[in-house]
Steps between C-alpha positions, in 0.01 A plus 500: 500500500645829396433819691485857386510840679360835407823688549445876501850578615366650829620393844221246557529307178886511514493351851254231384729415199788443747286305742305283260740468201232466226577339170382806303443864585258716303556873494220695321525844346134581483553876444610599858735791519773311687502190266861528383640528855275207613628293205864587578458401868323178414762406244787554751334270752423236234854505366635459853269217577508333160130531469345511156371850441215579264410862425144558376414830339140598453428877517180552710584853604190638335302295754710587803426732795696700749865529584628207299376642171532866590127573507254605767379214711162349415207594709493138641877487569580406871851641462668734248700210331189285437464357144177341410516117495876502503570169666236333297657642189846404591414146599316455176797617295741295706258204470523519118879487521490233766312260267784518253759461774309199650467678835221365719521750788534880493609675818413861570654739757193591690557577878273516797526879471372514145138460605430867405475363146224246439734311268756470779278305737494120560131485378601641158797269473277192580255608234755574235684171564161310474422676176844437342538146621159422343632595154723312257846457664358488848726786638456573867586834660664533844614774728774355722532825698134579543527468889810715522590865484806617303747485782383150607534388137847630470612330822344161411634509146857545612568728203843673532475874509727529192237315294210686665662839412434425127128539570303789339180595675423850362155525356556806279852491345793293393707694765361493846300813573522459874143609575245258342346220702736245347812702594379573858431130554838407352691749723294421803574128459874571463497702824339214696727230365803714557399580851479874432222697677192541292 
């Protein structure tokens, strides 16, 4: 059984790549502003771990919302970086590539703290896994860190800080802006794991 990972290049998915060592990692440029930096970070991790890396490019920017596409958030957005049906889209695209790669399980980097997004909750993951596993290929979806926060994940994964430092978490640019929710979480996590006051 081959496993795959949605590898965005952010801290959470990078830590899962180190921890779970999937056979294939899927990085998707779906039109988000930080796509190239995410791809670079994911590529570096895959090269280091000898994980097959597939880059999927499908421009969905015209359907995006909020920080990640450089637009005003939708009226239904729970947070400014929300993108409609993002995890559903990414899992569908990764599932298409997973069929070709003979992957039977796709992991996603959802954490306990991602519940602000409906598609970051365990209920969504159970439903999308049921839906995808009922189709040709029988691909299941799992979230190995769904009961953890970012700091707990990093500790459990055992990822070296040198590898973790490749992660790119900015939601709005290929160079970290330092002020979006992704950057703030990234820097806050670094402070905790380094023992600095937060």
